[in-house]
Structure formats: C-alpha cells, structure tokens
PADREN-585490 format. One record per residue (C-alpha): z, y, x. Coordinates in pm, whole numbers, plus 50000, padded with zeros to 5 digits. Layout:
BEGIN
SITE;w;v;u
SITE;Z;Y;X
...
//
This chain:
BEGIN
SITE;w;v;u
SITE;15270;17653;92437
SITE;14926;17519;92531
SITE;14652;17782;92550
SITE;14286;17690;92524
SITE;14023;17906;92695
SITE;13646;17866;92695
SITE;13467;17937;93022
SITE;13536;18305;93096
SITE;13243;18545;93091
SITE;13227;18805;93364
SITE;13387;19081;93152
SITE;13696;18873;93065
SITE;13753;19089;92758
SITE;13862;18996;92407
SITE;13682;19192;92132
SITE;13723;19225;91758
SITE;13475;19098;91500
SITE;13514;19324;91193
SITE;13193;19491;91070
SITE;13041;19732;91322
SITE;13167;20047;91145
SITE;13522;19953;91245
SITE;13482;20028;91619
SITE;13389;19674;91709
SITE;13101;19723;91955
SITE;13081;19889;92296
SITE;13116;20154;92418
SITE;13416;20240;92197
SITE;13497;19899;92056
SITE;13850;19758;92052
SITE;13888;19525;92351
SITE;14162;19376;92565
SITE;14153;19259;92924
SITE;14235;18889;92916
SITE;14553;18837;93117
SITE;14668;18475;93114
SITE;15035;18574;93143
SITE;15000;18860;92897
SITE;15083;18880;92525
SITE;14862;18724;92260
SITE;14873;18633;91891
SITE;14884;18267;91799
SITE;14788;18016;92066
SITE;14418;18088;92118
SITE;14211;18368;92268
SITE;13841;18374;92360
SITE;13675;18644;92572
SITE;13333;18793;92491
SITE;13091;19034;92654
SITE;13089;19258;92343
SITE;13217;19272;91989
SITE;13083;19023;91737
SITE;13074;19213;91404
SITE;13036;19019;91081
SITE;13134;19025;90714
SITE;13363;18726;90761
SITE;13526;18880;91075
SITE;13486;18548;91259
SITE;13197;18632;91488
SITE;13393;18593;91809
SITE;13493;18234;91729
SITE;13327;17969;91938
SITE;13171;17653;91802
SITE;13505;17474;91804
SITE;13751;17759;91858
SITE;13898;17993;91595
SITE;14115;18247;91776
SITE;14218;18432;91456
SITE;14535;18226;91444
SITE;14812;18482;91493
SITE;14851;18643;91149
SITE;14945;18466;90826
SITE;14929;18653;90496
SITE;14875;18596;90121
SITE;14520;18531;90010
SITE;14533;18832;89777
SITE;14708;19168;89825
SITE;14789;19338;89495
SITE;14788;19718;89488
SITE;15126;19888;89432
SITE;15325;19592;89567
SITE;15495;19479;89886
SITE;15323;19204;90085
SITE;15498;19002;90354
SITE;15293;18884;90651
SITE;15384;18691;90965
SITE;15267;18765;91319
SITE;15318;18497;91583
SITE;15318;18605;91947
SITE;15386;18421;92273
SITE;15616;18687;92425
SITE;15780;19021;92349
SITE;15517;19289;92298
SITE;15414;19571;92065
SITE;15191;19568;91756
SITE;14943;19828;91632
SITE;14775;19742;91302
SITE;14558;19897;91031
SITE;14423;19814;90684
SITE;14129;19997;90527
SITE;14291;20066;90188
SITE;14008;20282;90054
SITE;13735;20041;90155
SITE;13549;20329;90321
SITE;13449;20115;90623
SITE;13684;20282;90870
SITE;14051;20313;90962
SITE;14118;20685;90957
SITE;13926;21001;90885
SITE;13913;20973;90507
SITE;14135;21071;90215
SITE;14476;20899;90239
SITE;14365;20721;90556
SITE;14687;20829;90729
SITE;14843;20533;90546
SITE;14586;20294;90693
SITE;14808;20238;90996
SITE;15073;19984;90902
SITE;15227;19939;91250
SITE;15250;20171;91550
SITE;15383;20025;91875
SITE;15615;19810;91665
SITE;15824;19579;91883
SITE;15769;19205;91835
SITE;15977;18921;91973
SITE;15840;18592;92101
SITE;15778;18363;91806
SITE;15725;18444;91438
SITE;15777;18806;91329
SITE;15785;18926;90969
SITE;15622;19252;90862
SITE;15659;19399;90513
SITE;15353;19601;90408
SITE;15330;19836;90110
SITE;14989;19814;89942
SITE;14942;20168;89804
SITE;14848;20223;89439
SITE;14518;20380;89541
SITE;14405;20070;89736
SITE;14053;19985;89613
SITE;14006;19639;89468
SITE;13767;19418;89663
SITE;13718;19290;90016
SITE;13841;19511;90298
SITE;13945;19460;90660
SITE;14256;19467;90878
SITE;14289;19492;91256
SITE;14589;19371;91456
SITE;14630;19456;91825
SITE;14915;19338;92048
SITE;14980;19468;92398
SITE;15264;19531;92638
SITE;15278;19908;92588
SITE;15158;19959;92229
SITE;15035;20292;92097
SITE;14672;20178;92087
SITE;14401;20321;91867
SITE;14160;20134;91644
SITE;13916;20123;91934
SITE;13921;20145;92312
SITE;14036;19932;92604
SITE;14385;19782;92647
SITE;14510;19647;92979
SITE;14634;19323;92824
SITE;14694;19157;92487
SITE;14458;19057;92208
SITE;14278;19196;91902
SITE;14234;18996;91580
SITE;14040;19117;91274
SITE;14077;18974;90924
SITE;13903;19020;90586
SITE;14145;19087;90297
SITE;14105;19067;89921
SITE;14271;19358;89738
SITE;14339;19311;89367
SITE;14409;19581;89110
SITE;14767;19686;89038
SITE;14936;19520;88742
SITE;15214;19784;88730
SITE;15157;20158;88684
SITE;15226;20391;88976
SITE;15423;20616;88740
SITE;15631;20424;88485
SITE;15710;20555;88137
SITE;16075;20642;88074
SITE;16232;20536;87745
SITE;16551;20706;87624
SITE;16753;20492;87385
SITE;17000;20607;87121
SITE;17287;20495;87347
SITE;17195;20738;87626
SITE;17035;20466;87832
SITE;16709;20535;88015
SITE;16477;20239;88073
SITE;16151;20174;88254
SITE;15942;19889;88386
SITE;16062;19826;88742
SITE;15869;19747;89058
SITE;16053;19586;89354
SITE;15821;19775;89591
SITE;16015;20097;89520
SITE;16360;20246;89537
SITE;16425;20513;89276
SITE;16683;20764;89156
SITE;16721;20935;88821
SITE;16735;21315;88817
SITE;16836;21541;88529
SITE;16781;21908;88446
SITE;16876;22149;88166
SITE;16571;22370;88219
SITE;16301;22179;88412
SITE;16370;22411;88706
SITE;16702;22302;88855
SITE;16721;21927;88911
SITE;17031;21725;89000
SITE;17052;21368;89120
SITE;17225;21107;88906
SITE;17410;20805;89043
SITE;17264;20667;89369
SITE;16914;20547;89461
SITE;16865;20174;89411
SITE;16587;19926;89467
SITE;16406;19854;89143
SITE;16392;19502;89010
SITE;16109;19327;88830
SITE;16125;19373;88454
SITE;16331;19629;88264
SITE;16544;19869;88472
SITE;16797;20101;88313
SITE;17047;20377;88391
SITE;17329;20484;88160
SITE;17358;20861;88140
SITE;17706;21007;88172
SITE;17833;21164;87846
SITE;17875;21505;88012
SITE;17506;21502;88099
SITE;17390;21405;87752
SITE;17567;21664;87535
SITE;17548;22038;87486
SITE;17185;22147;87476
SITE;16863;22002;87602
SITE;16845;21757;87889
SITE;16541;21646;88082
SITE;16512;21340;88303
SITE;16271;21223;88566
SITE;16252;20922;88795
SITE;16198;20997;89164
SITE;16051;20691;89336
SITE;15985;20610;89701
SITE;15784;20309;89820
SITE;15984;20089;90052
SITE;15811;20204;90368
SITE;15966;20251;90712
SITE;15751;20514;90881
SITE;15584;20406;91204
SITE;15754;20604;91482
SITE;15490;20844;91612
SITE;15380;20862;91974
SITE;15241;21213;92022
SITE;14975;21299;92278
SITE;15047;21591;92512
SITE;15010;21916;92324
SITE;15178;22191;92128
SITE;15502;22181;91937
SITE;15339;22091;91606
SITE;15246;21752;91749
SITE;15609;21681;91842
SITE;15787;21754;91511
SITE;15790;21474;91255
SITE;15944;21596;90933
SITE;15901;21332;90665
SITE;16007;21006;90826
SITE;16141;20725;90607
SITE;16356;20425;90689
SITE;16433;20134;90457
SITE;16791;20007;90464
SITE;16971;19793;90206
SITE;16674;19818;89970
SITE;16662;20199;89950
SITE;16459;20460;90134
SITE;16649;20693;90367
SITE;16506;21010;90520
SITE;16517;21155;90869
SITE;16340;21408;91088
SITE;16243;21368;91450
SITE;16194;21626;91726
SITE;16047;21525;92060
SITE;16026;21766;92354
SITE;15677;21904;92407
SITE;15660;21743;92751
SITE;15739;21397;92613
SITE;15569;21117;92803
SITE;15615;20739;92783
SITE;15647;20720;93162
SITE;16010;20838;93169
SITE;16323;20768;92964
SITE;16475;21023;92726
SITE;16818;21098;92579
SITE;16865;21077;92201
SITE;17104;21274;91978
SITE;17164;21165;91618
SITE;17259;21474;91413
SITE;17442;21452;91078
SITE;17454;21740;90825
SITE;17762;21824;90620
SITE;17835;21773;90251
SITE;17568;21914;90023
SITE;17313;21973;90299
SITE;16974;21804;90304
SITE;16798;21707;90622
SITE;16574;22012;90572
SITE;16879;22239;90544
SITE;17036;22115;90866
SITE;16704;22120;91051
SITE;16656;22483;90951
SITE;17008;22577;91063
SITE;16947;22428;91407
SITE;16604;22590;91446
SITE;16488;22927;91577
SITE;16473;23084;91925
SITE;16764;22973;92140
SITE;16887;22724;91880
SITE;16921;22349;91925
SITE;16560;22255;91849
SITE;16441;22513;92098
SITE;16689;22403;92366
SITE;16602;22037;92317
SITE;16236;22120;92352
SITE;16280;22286;92691
SITE;16563;22070;92829
SITE;16414;21735;92732
SITE;16608;21588;92436
SITE;16494;21374;92145
SITE;16673;21484;91828
SITE;16700;21275;91511
SITE;16832;21450;91198
SITE;16949;21184;90951
SITE;17017;21248;90581
SITE;17304;21129;90364
SITE;17256;21000;90010
SITE;17288;21231;89710
SITE;17473;21111;89401
SITE;17641;21307;89122
SITE;17834;21521;89372
SITE;17545;21611;89606
SITE;17467;21483;89953
SITE;17757;21327;90141
SITE;17834;21053;90390
SITE;18061;20760;90311
SITE;18304;20807;90598
SITE;18550;20523;90544
SITE;18555;20146;90501
SITE;18472;20002;90160
SITE;18783;20085;89953
SITE;18701;19816;89692
SITE;18808;20051;89416
SITE;18761;19969;89046
SITE;18408;19952;88911
SITE;18457;20270;88709
SITE;18455;20479;89026
SITE;18201;20758;88986
SITE;17997;20653;89290
SITE;18033;20314;89464
SITE;18070;20282;89838
SITE;17752;20277;90047
SITE;17714;20139;90399
SITE;17614;20458;90579
SITE;17722;20317;90914
SITE;17484;20024;90867
SITE;17203;20273;90802
SITE;17282;20489;91106
SITE;17324;20191;91336
SITE;16997;20035;91214
SITE;16809;20363;91243
SITE;16939;20417;91597
SITE;16840;20063;91694
SITE;16498;20122;91539
SITE;16450;20433;91753
SITE;16581;20265;92068
SITE;16344;19971;92021
SITE;16045;20199;91965
SITE;15797;20311;92228
SITE;15973;20650;92259
SITE;16138;20505;92572
SITE;16492;20613;92486
SITE;16755;20571;92756
SITE;17018;20335;92612
SITE;17283;20495;92836
SITE;17219;20838;92681
SITE;17244;20795;92305
SITE;17484;21040;92134
SITE;17605;21149;91789
SITE;17702;21494;91660
SITE;17797;21599;91307
SITE;17910;21903;91112
SITE;18181;21896;90842
SITE;18125;21575;90642
SITE;17878;21473;90913
SITE;18160;21513;91167
SITE;18379;21295;90943
SITE;18103;21036;90965
SITE;18098;21061;91345
SITE;18474;20993;91352
SITE;18413;20690;91130
SITE;18120;20560;91335
SITE;18347;20567;91641
SITE;18570;20306;91470
SITE;18292;20045;91483
SITE;18297;19803;91774
SITE;17918;19770;91792
SITE;17816;20136;91787
SITE;17571;20236;92065
SITE;17683;20595;92126
SITE;17788;20725;92469
SITE;17975;21033;92341
SITE;18052;21222;92018
SITE;18076;21583;91902
SITE;18239;21693;91573
SITE;18192;22050;91453
SITE;18461;22180;91215
SITE;18552;21848;91059
SITE;18829;21593;91056
SITE;18903;21241;90942
SITE;18837;21149;90579
SITE;19172;21135;90401
SITE;19093;21021;90047
SITE;18806;20860;89862
SITE;18620;21122;89656
SITE;18552;21061;89286
SITE;18785;20764;89254
SITE;18948;20738;88909
SITE;19287;20748;89082
SITE;19386;20865;89428
SITE;19261;20614;89683
SITE;19360;20670;90045
SITE;19061;20617;90273
SITE;19061;20332;90523
SITE;19017;20537;90840
SITE;19060;20314;91148
SITE;19110;20453;91498
SITE;18819;20478;91743
SITE;18749;20139;91897
SITE;18574;20228;92220
SITE;18691;20484;92475
SITE;18430;20760;92468
SITE;18407;21127;92566
SITE;18453;21346;92258
SITE;18407;21716;92186
SITE;18598;21847;91883
SITE;18562;22198;91737
SITE;18781;22344;91463
SITE;18826;22692;91322
SITE;19178;22808;91244
SITE;19064;22959;90913
SITE;18855;22666;90788
SITE;18954;22579;90432
SITE;18763;22253;90430
SITE;18938;22108;90738
SITE;19273;22284;90790
SITE;19362;22308;91154
SITE;19715;22171;91117
SITE;19645;21930;90832
SITE;19793;21938;90484
SITE;19847;21731;90170
SITE;19605;21839;89894
SITE;19772;21908;89564
SITE;19801;21585;89367
SITE;19600;21384;89620
SITE;19895;21211;89779
SITE;19699;21158;90101
SITE;19739;21372;90412
SITE;19453;21544;90593
SITE;19496;21500;90970
SITE;19469;21830;91154
SITE;19283;21907;91476
SITE;19556;21782;91708
SITE;19605;21469;91500
SITE;19235;21395;91552
SITE;19284;21455;91924
SITE;19578;21212;91920
SITE;19364;20944;91752
SITE;19111;20973;92034
SITE;19392;20985;92289
SITE;19500;20637;92180
SITE;19146;20502;92226
SITE;19078;20687;92552
SITE;19406;20613;92727
SITE;19572;20954;92733
SITE;19934;20930;92841
SITE;20169;21002;92552
SITE;19902;20978;92282
SITE;20029;20839;91953
SITE;19855;20686;91654
SITE;20128;20826;91426
SITE;19926;21040;91184
SITE;20204;21154;90954
SITE;20127;21506;90834
SITE;20158;21762;91115
SITE;20285;21496;91358
SITE;20092;21425;91673
SITE;20147;21355;92039
SITE;19884;21393;92307
SITE;20078;21416;92631
SITE;20019;21687;92888
SITE;19689;21871;92900
SITE;19495;21886;93222
SITE;19316;22203;93116
SITE;19415;22478;92874
SITE;19247;22818;92866
SITE;19234;23095;92607
SITE;18947;23344;92586
SITE;18929;23678;92406
SITE;18592;23788;92276
SITE;18441;24089;92103
SITE;18122;24082;91903
SITE;17904;24336;91727
SITE;18002;24432;91375
SITE;17667;24299;91251
SITE;17767;23944;91344
SITE;17999;23675;91212
SITE;17980;23762;90843
SITE;18211;23542;90636
SITE;18330;23535;90276
SITE;18671;23696;90262
SITE;18827;23377;90128
SITE;18723;23201;90449
SITE;18912;23445;90673
SITE;19271;23356;90756
SITE;19374;23253;90403
SITE;19751;23251;90452
SITE;19994;23471;90264
SITE;20146;23643;90568
SITE;19807;23739;90707
SITE;19691;23876;90373
SITE;20001;24093;90360
SITE;19901;24213;90704
SITE;19586;24367;90560
SITE;19817;24634;90420
SITE;20135;24638;90628
SITE;19989;24510;90955
SITE;20324;24361;91068
SITE;20179;24209;91384
SITE;20031;24535;91504
SITE;19665;24439;91480
SITE;19418;24707;91377
SITE;19288;24627;91030
SITE;19084;24932;90932
SITE;18910;24995;90606
SITE;19094;24764;90364
SITE;19190;24890;90022
SITE;19442;24746;89783
SITE;19154;24638;89556
SITE;18990;24441;89836
SITE;19321;24284;89922
SITE;19360;24171;89561
SITE;19020;23997;89575
SITE;19154;23742;89823
SITE;19247;23423;89631
SITE;19575;23260;89724
SITE;19562;22935;89525
SITE;19574;22608;89722
SITE;19549;22782;90060
SITE;19718;22626;90360
SITE;19963;22851;90540
SITE;19885;22935;90901
SITE;20222;22992;91073
SITE;20289;23319;91261
SITE;20295;23137;91597
SITE;19942;23010;91545
SITE;19832;23345;91406
SITE;19966;23517;91717
SITE;19780;23274;91941
SITE;19448;23356;91775
SITE;19451;23731;91697
SITE;19154;23888;91528
SITE;19042;24205;91356
SITE;18826;24202;91046
SITE;18688;24486;90836
SITE;18518;24484;90496
SITE;18141;24464;90504
SITE;18027;24796;90349
SITE;17694;24652;90235
SITE;17794;24315;90091
SITE;18082;24280;89843
SITE;18322;23995;89909
SITE;18207;23966;90272
SITE;18399;24058;90584
SITE;18299;24123;90945
SITE;18489;23973;91234
SITE;18502;24218;91522
SITE;18732;24056;91777
SITE;18893;23716;91808
SITE;19034;23451;92037
SITE;18913;23104;92118
SITE;19062;22834;92336
SITE;18943;22530;92526
SITE;19181;22240;92580
SITE;19099;21923;92767
SITE;19280;21589;92793
SITE;19189;21347;93072
SITE;19277;20978;93036
SITE;19560;20885;93269
SITE;19678;20538;93170
SITE;19609;20254;93417
SITE;19257;20120;93382
SITE;19128;20417;93179
SITE;18807;20597;93271
SITE;18866;20967;93353
SITE;18514;21040;93226
SITE;18634;20978;92869
SITE;18784;21323;92830
SITE;18877;21486;92500
SITE;18781;21853;92465
SITE;18910;22068;92178
SITE;18746;22403;92111
SITE;18944;22626;91874
SITE;18834;22955;91715
SITE;19058;23215;91560
SITE;18786;23300;91309
SITE;18451;23187;91180
SITE;18519;23013;90853
SITE;18354;22675;90800
SITE;18039;22659;91011
SITE;17866;22516;91312
SITE;17921;22771;91594
SITE;17601;22957;91670
SITE;17473;23157;91967
SITE;17586;23491;91816
SITE;17952;23386;91841
SITE;18182;23333;92137
SITE;18086;22968;92193
SITE;17732;22842;92134
SITE;17772;22501;91971
SITE;17400;22425;91995
SITE;17390;22457;92372
SITE;17745;22336;92446
SITE;17704;22012;92252
SITE;17391;21920;92449
SITE;17558;22022;92777
SITE;17859;21803;92693
SITE;17633;21508;92618
SITE;17430;21563;92936
SITE;17752;21536;93138
SITE;17870;21215;92967
SITE;17619;20929;92973
SITE;17740;20572;92963
SITE;17804;20425;93308
SITE;17506;20232;93436
SITE;17548;19856;93399
SITE;17633;19673;93720
//
C-alpha cells in the first residue's frame, strides 16, 4: 500500500485534532512517534509539532492531505442502538478508542464516562476490521467527538505518547433514541407477553409470585425489531398472582481491562460481559496482583455446577488460602464463566445438539462455542496469556462440561480437572428420554478426576436412573474414556453400565485421614446412602465406631432411589460419622479414607505426560474439595495444571 508523507518536522509525531479539552495539545496531548514500518489507520499519516484542535477535528490535515482515512462509520449514531464501524489498518496492531457520549468535552471523569471507552487494546488484523458499538440510551443528542488510537502494544490512554502508531479524531452526530430504554410489557389473554423489541439487546423474561423471589423463564434471546413475545407456561400462569419483568442486557463485550500495578481491588473484574450467538454471557476475571504485560501468564477457565451463578462459584473459591488467594500469589489468571439459566436454573449444555422435538422444555445451546470464543478472546487480548498454559476445571455440571469440551478437536486447553462430576448421560427436560450424544475425548491431554464415593449426583460406580433408560458412567468408566484418548494400555471405550477397563495402574496409594469434628459437615442423605451402611448405624457389622446415632436419626435417612455401594467398596473407604448436635439433619465426618490412582500412557507413540489421575474420597458428599479436608482441590488443581503445560512447538 502506498503511503504519502509530507516533509517530516523535527518532532516526527502524529497528534490528534479534536477540540483542546480532549487532551489534544502538549504537554499531555495524544501523540504517536511516526514509525514508517509501524501500524497506522488508513493509508495516510502526517506528523505535526503539536496538536491542531478544531471543531471539525481536521486541523492536522495538510493543504492536500486528509489523514483521517482509517475509520468509516454512519453519518448519524442513534442513541440506544448498535452501530457498526470499520477500522482499516496496515498491519496487526491494537486499538484503543473513546466516544464522548455525554458531550461533556472529555473522555472520562464524568457521570457514566466509564462507558466512553469503546475499545481497550483490542486486537486488529491487517485490512478492514469491524467493530460493533452500543450507543447508550443516555447519549446526548448533538455533535460529539471520538478518538481512535492504534499501536503495537495497546492499552493507551486518551492522552500521552505512544512509541508507534497513529491517532485519528472524528466529530460524530448523535441523534435521540427512537425506542425507549425500558419497554412496556403487555400481557394478552392467551398468556403471551409482548413488548417492542430492540436488536441492540438480549433479554430474558423473569417471573415471581411475590415480587421478592424471581425465576428465569425460557432462555435469553436477542430481541428483534418490532413486536417480541414470550408464551408463559400454564403452570406459571395459574394459581395466584404472577408478576413478570424483562431483564435486558445491551449487546456489549466488555473491553478486557489492563490494570496498573496496585492492590487487589485493581485486579478483580467482576461484571464482564461477552456477546456470543446474539446473547450476553457473563464472566469474572482475576489477575494476580503482580500482573505485568512484560511476561506471559497461565489461564484457568473455571465452570460452576448446576444452579450456581458466577458470583456463587467465585465466592466458594475465595477467602484466605482458597483458589483466588493462591492464584494471586502464585501467578495465575482465573476466568469464572457462567452458564445460562432457563426454567431449571443455571446449567451447561454438556452434549451435542440432540435435535429433539420442538416441544422440549429448553432447546440446546452452544455452550462450547461460547467457551471457545471467550477463551480465544482472552488469549488475543493484551493480558499476554501463554497459549501453552491454558486449562479448564469444572465442578459437577461444570465438570460435565469439561468432559464435553474435551471431545472437540479445536479446543485450546492443555489439561483438564473435573471435581465430583461425570459424563452427561441423558438430555434434561426432554419430553421423552433422550440419551445424550457424549463423544470420547479427541485429544490426548492430562486429566485430573475427583469423585466422592457418597455423591448422589454422580455415583462412583455408575447406575441407571429409574425410568431414564440411559446409564450414568461411573468414575472408572470416565477414566476408561480418557484412557482410550491418552493411549493407556488396555483402556476400553465400552461404557456399558459398571463395565470399564483401564489396564494396569502405575501408581495406586490409599491414605487415611482424621479431621476435627467441626469440619466436613454434610446432610445425612449425602453420607454413604446405601442400605447396608445405614443398617450399620445400628448394628455396626463392619466394626466401625458409629457413636451417637439413635433409631430416630437412622429413620431420617431416605432410602428412595439411592445407589448401593457394595461392601468391598465400603471396606476400601472406611469412615466414622456422628450426628451434629447443633444442626438437625447434619452429620460430622470424623475419619475417612482417600486414594490416589494414576494411569500413564503406555501405547506406542503416546506421550507419558498425558497421565490420568483419579482422586477418590470415602466421604464428603457432593462438593469441591476444600482446604479443611484431606485433599485441597483449590491448590491441587493449580499444581496439576502447573505440571502439565502443552509441549512447546518445535
């Protein structure tokens, strides 16, 4: 591409030309050192000795040269809409950009000015790049100004010097919104709720019987222009009062923050949004306090279980000595991603599209596409993530999702960890039983699997749920699935109930542990829910000490639909529990057994680094193992990941 330059002045700097209040003039004005081989917008650039402020933002143009040629946008930007603009650059670089929505003659410092920044170190490729911009409802009608800065490193402010690149300023005309920020809901006689849609938003209907407790309805969807409607389920429209509200989110992908050195508050980013498939997804980001762009960092994507929000899972992994704390001191970037909530609460879609009939309660959603896109978004950001050290860990339904992600040939993860989960065995909410499409892992990868013997949600040996007609693979069946992918001798893909083959183990160790009686509280129904063990609370046939149980407490233990743990397994994981004297229906685990088993790939051509580690507890119920138990899942997961990066490319 031909580049035209006027005779260079001594400074060889490119300045902006927005009005002077926008950091245009020295000493703090936005300026870029002119580097002929560096990035630029459009095809033209002209250096100046200082900024050239003006109402038309064209003061730095020469007599025959207009260097504002890199950004193309509509002539008018309507408030409360999405606007698509194009940025043309000569080479890969990063974009920082701002729009003065309030018209208060600055970018930042005023009310709502945090939304003035529309791009932060956003990666651009050589050629034409498209950027979708949400014009907020509060944008003031009239002429305002935008600044676009490209550079190699990104992360620039509205003013100051950049080592290379270019700055271009533009006047914009904002027009008043034609659609209200808050639409009016209309309830028809056929239990259909309607409103005037706006394609700049995704939205989800919520319902409540009392204006206090709100539940999500259906799934979030991108609104369309014109009339939008949702049909209310009959069960939610009968029997007393019902209230409805529409929760809307503008289709904004949050700029990934680049924190300056400082305290922890500057390194926690709690309300990040990411647009995928026309809906807004949520995530939270934790950077170590010593984060710097001069070194590369490992990334862990963390997935909560069924029913848990991103706030819930973040809180469970927080506190002294917990995962957030460890990551902060040991140098990890953590991303907590959130599932979508429909009529049955938050859950991941952990299987291929089953193509079930349209009357399925909730249709399939491409959660893998979201997680892959979000991970790519983070890896392409200026956080400087090491592509050889990107990992995924999940709990319960989040662990199911990790198993499913591993079946995708294009996933970027170096290793996986699944805490008390398994492989999805049937499609929830289908009108008839639909067996989930649950393919084997595609790539050989190191994997850490944890399961509790007494977990009701993911039975250790697998079982067939009553009436489901689809088996749940147990812990060893999940190991066998990974053994096939990783090249373990003797591993079999035969996942018939309670059938698995993993070959010989290279490591097998059992540990006995004792903990204080104030720890490991569990509901009694989560503690060894098999008939023989419950009988042992009274007769103690295996000789374990079971003090304090009365016949009444024994009768409180439900027996319906409980998998049976065989005596051989019960003997391998002995434990003692006593009733909690202060909390009815809770028990305290006093002593237990846990084991660590490891399989190393042995088939010709397999990589011995792709080991499979199974951690098994004799007690604990359904939870992510914490530091107060025998095996600290927060620390051990990060240690496992640290030991298993992808091999460096040749």
